[in-house]
C-alpha positions in Angstrom: 17.3 25.8 2.9 20.1 27.7 3.8 18.4 29.6 6.4 17.2 27.4 9.2 15.4 28.4 12.9 15.8 26.1 15.8 12.2 25.6 15.7 10.1 22.5 16.4 6.6 21.5 16.7 5.5 21.4 20.0 2.0 20.3 19.5 -0.7 19.4 17.4 -4.7 19.8 17.3 -7.6 19.2 15.2 -11.2 20.6 16.1 -13.6 17.8 14.4 -16.7 19.8 15.5 -16.6 23.7 15.2 -16.5 25.5 18.7 -16.0 21.9 20.6 -12.8 20.5 22.3 -9.7 20.5 20.8 -8.3 16.9 20.2 -4.2 16.3 20.5 -2.4 14.6 17.8 1.0 12.6 17.9 1.2 13.1 14.0 -0.8 14.1 11.5 -0.8 13.6 7.3 -1.6 16.0 5.3 -3.0 16.6 1.8 -2.5 19.6 -0.6 -4.9 22.3 -0.2 -6.2 20.6 2.8 -7.2 21.4 6.1 -6.0 18.7 8.9 -8.0 15.3 8.6 -11.7 16.0 9.9 -10.5 19.7 11.2 -13.8 21.5 11.5 -15.5 18.7 9.6 -18.9 19.6 11.5 -20.4 22.8 13.1 -23.8 23.4 14.9 -26.2 25.6 13.1 -27.4 28.0 15.6 -30.8 28.8 14.1 -31.4 28.8 10.3 -27.9 29.4 8.6 -29.2 29.0 5.1 -26.0 26.8 4.6 -26.6 23.9 1.8 -24.5 20.8 2.2 -25.3 20.0 -1.4 -23.9 23.2 -2.5 -21.6 24.1 0.3 -20.7 28.1 0.9 -18.5 29.6 3.4 -20.7 31.3 6.3 -19.4 33.5 9.1 -19.0 31.9 12.1 -22.0 34.0 14.2 -24.5 31.4 11.7 -22.8 28.3 14.3 -22.3 27.4 17.9 -18.5 28.8 19.0 -16.9 30.6 21.5 -16.7 34.1 20.6 -20.1 34.3 22.1 -21.3 30.8 23.5 -18.2 30.3 26.0 -20.5 27.9 27.8 -19.1 25.6 25.4 -15.8 25.3 26.8 -17.4 23.3 29.6 -17.9 20.7 27.6 -15.4 17.9 26.7 -15.8 15.8 23.3 -14.0 13.2 21.5 -14.9 12.1 18.0 -14.2 8.6 17.0 -12.9 8.9 13.3 -13.7 4.8 12.6 -17.4 5.4 14.2 -18.2 8.8 13.4 -18.9 8.9 17.0 -19.0 12.1 19.0 -18.9 11.9 22.8 -19.9 14.9 24.8 -18.9 14.9 28.4 -20.1 17.2 30.8 -18.4 17.2 34.6 -17.3 14.1 33.6 -20.0 12.2 33.1 -20.8 11.2 29.4 -23.9 14.1 28.3 -24.6 13.2 25.0 -23.6 10.5 22.6 -24.2 10.1 18.8 -22.9 8.8 15.3 -22.8 11.8 13.1 -23.5 10.3 9.9 -26.4 9.3 10.6 -29.8 11.2 11.2 -30.4 9.5 14.7 -27.1 10.0 16.1 -27.4 13.9 14.8 -30.7 14.2 16.6 -29.4 13.3 19.7 -26.4 15.8 19.7 -28.9 18.4 18.8 -31.4 17.4 21.3 -28.8 17.9 24.0 -27.7 21.6 23.0 -31.8 22.0 22.3 -33.1 20.8 25.8 -29.9 21.7 27.9 -28.9 25.4 26.7 -32.5 26.6 25.4 -31.8 30.1 26.9 -28.4 30.0 25.2 -29.2 29.8 22.1 -30.7 31.3 19.1 -32.6 28.8 17.3 -32.8 25.2 16.4 -29.4 23.5 16.3 -28.4 21.3 13.5 -25.5 19.2 12.8 -23.9 20.6 9.5 -21.4 18.7 7.3 -20.7 18.6 3.5 -18.5 16.2 2.1 -15.0 17.9 2.3 -15.8 21.1 3.7 -14.1 22.6 6.7 -16.0 24.9 8.7 -13.1 27.5 8.9 -13.3 31.1 10.5 -11.9 32.0 6.6 -13.2 30.7 3.6 -9.5 28.6 2.2 -8.5 25.6 3.6 -5.5 26.5 5.8 -3.6 25.2 8.7 -3.4 27.4 12.0 -0.2 28.2 13.5 0.8 29.8 16.9 4.0 30.7 18.2 4.3 29.9 21.8 7.1 32.8 22.3 4.1 35.2 21.3 2.0 34.0 23.8 4.8 34.5 26.3 5.1 38.0 25.2 1.1 38.3 25.9 1.1 36.9 29.2 3.6 40.0 29.8 0.9 42.6 28.4 -2.0 41.2 30.3 -0.2 40.0 33.3 -1.0 36.7 33.8 -0.4 33.3 32.2 -2.3 33.0 29.0 -3.5 29.0 28.1 -2.3 28.1 24.4 -5.6 26.5 23.3 -7.3 29.8 23.8 -6.1 29.9 20.6 -7.5 27.4 19.0 -4.7 26.5 16.5 -3.2 23.2 14.8 0.1 23.6 15.0 2.0 25.3 18.3 5.7 26.4 17.7 8.3 26.5 20.3 11.7 28.0 19.0 10.9 31.0 17.1 11.3 34.5 18.8 8.3 36.3 20.1 6.2 37.6 16.6 8.9 36.2 14.3 6.0 34.3 12.6 4.6 38.1 11.3 7.8 37.7 9.2 7.1 34.4 7.9 4.1 35.9 5.2 3.9 34.6 1.8 7.5 32.4 3.0 7.2 28.6 2.8 7.9 26.4 5.9 9.5 22.8 5.6 8.4 20.2 7.9 9.7 17.1 6.8 8.4 16.8 3.2 5.4 18.8 3.9 5.6 22.2 2.8 3.2 25.5 4.2 3.1 28.0 2.8 2.0 31.3 5.2 -1.0 32.9 3.6 -2.5 35.2 6.2 -2.0 36.7 9.8 -4.6 35.6 12.1 -7.1 38.4 13.6 -8.2 37.4 17.0 -11.9 37.8 18.0 -13.3 37.5 21.6 -13.4 33.3 21.6 -9.6 34.1 22.7 -10.7 35.6 26.1 -12.1 32.2 27.1 -10.4 30.3 29.7 -10.4 26.7 28.0 -10.5 25.3 31.5 -12.9 27.2 33.6 -14.9 28.6 30.8 -14.7 31.9 31.9 -14.5 34.9 29.7 -11.3 36.5 31.8 -9.3 38.3 29.9 -9.4 40.9 26.7 -6.5 39.7 24.2 -7.5 41.6 21.2 -7.9 44.9 23.0 -4.6 44.4 25.2 -3.0 44.1 21.8 -4.8 46.7 19.9 -3.8 48.9 23.0 -0.1 47.7 22.4 0.4 47.1 18.9 -2.4 48.9 17.1 -3.8 45.2 15.4 -5.3 42.5 17.2 -3.1 39.6 15.5 -1.8 36.4 16.7 -0.5 33.6 14.4 -0.6 33.1 11.0 -2.4 30.3 8.6 -0.7 28.4 5.6 -1.7 26.7 3.1 -1.0 23.1 2.5 1.3 22.8 -1.2 3.0 19.8 -0.5 1.5 16.8 1.3 3.2 14.4 3.9 3.3 13.5 7.6 4.5 15.7 10.2 4.5 14.8 14.1 4.9 16.8 17.5 9.0 17.2 17.7 9.2 17.7 14.0 11.7 20.6 12.7 10.3 23.4 10.8 12.8 25.3 8.8 12.1 28.0 6.2 12.5 27.3 2.6 15.0 30.2 0.8 13.5 31.2 -2.8 15.9 29.7 -5.5 18.5 32.1 -6.7 18.2 32.2 -10.8 
């Protein structure tokens, strides 16, 4: 590792239920070929999707409740407890729904909350979906998503106002890289302690990033601004875990140089 950038993990997040609140993590243990533990473990079906938990196949996110279309989700604050599998949803500071997502009764409580409270905003009966080992990612591969905070500062200059990092719903937020440096890392390997992440894809942004995660307002047009400025609507990168281990906020990130034969 002869080439090292002054970069580190600024923050870590997971999203246990697709479309619902991010959960900050001080550290996380990653397995080879896996997402962050419980990341996108569940999704809320927005009308029949044909998803079969016994034989899960990747579905486009339009089948589920998600911020690209359902910006009102950002006004809900949820927390998932790994020990009990209980999801708690708060609205305006008060508990609005709670249920164990691994029991029929608990799933029904959450489904009833969305069916009764948002009947005019959903396409069909909401249903909690999950399948052992499956992640409801925006792409079919199991990946870790990474955002360069300097690139978000560049976007702020383009749109002329602050851009909350959580609009981008990443797992890792990195500080120390120059703006857009992450695009130069495609097909390269990042080292974070014992963890190795192979960068596999640039992230195409959708209208979800236009939603303010604090106000639930759709108040920006970031993909359009990126396209007008750069000719593409990409920000961030996906990486696959090729060597497992533990990483934590504050850990240094280096680029692994390929071995010379």
